[in-house]
Structure formats: C-alpha cells, structure tokens
C-alpha angles and dihedrals in degrees: 000000000000091000091054092048091049091053091048092050092048091051092048089050091052091051092048094049092041089054092048090048091050091050092049092049091046092053094045097054120067123193112266116267115255111269115256110228110194090187090061090066091052091050093047091051093048092050091049091051092049091052091051091049092049092061 
C-alpha cells in the first residue's frame, strides 16, 4: 500500500513540476517580432506612384 502511494505521489509531483516548468517557459518566450521587409516599402511607394500616374 505504501509503495503504491509513493508511486502516486511521485507521479503527481512530476505533473506539478512539469506544469510549473511549462508556465515558466511560456512566460519566458515571446512570439517573434514581425519581420521588417524594407523592399515592401519600395513596392508600396511604386504602386502608389503608378496609381497616381494612371489617373
């Protein structure tokens, strides 16, 4: 009976520490910042200029 209880307590401890570790890792890592694409600004300006010329 004690052996069975010891196994259950050990498993519960592993779940508890696993959950705490997951929460710590989740808090530590932020999603990556959106990539800055300098060429996108150039394309946007060229498209806007083309729209102005087409009028």
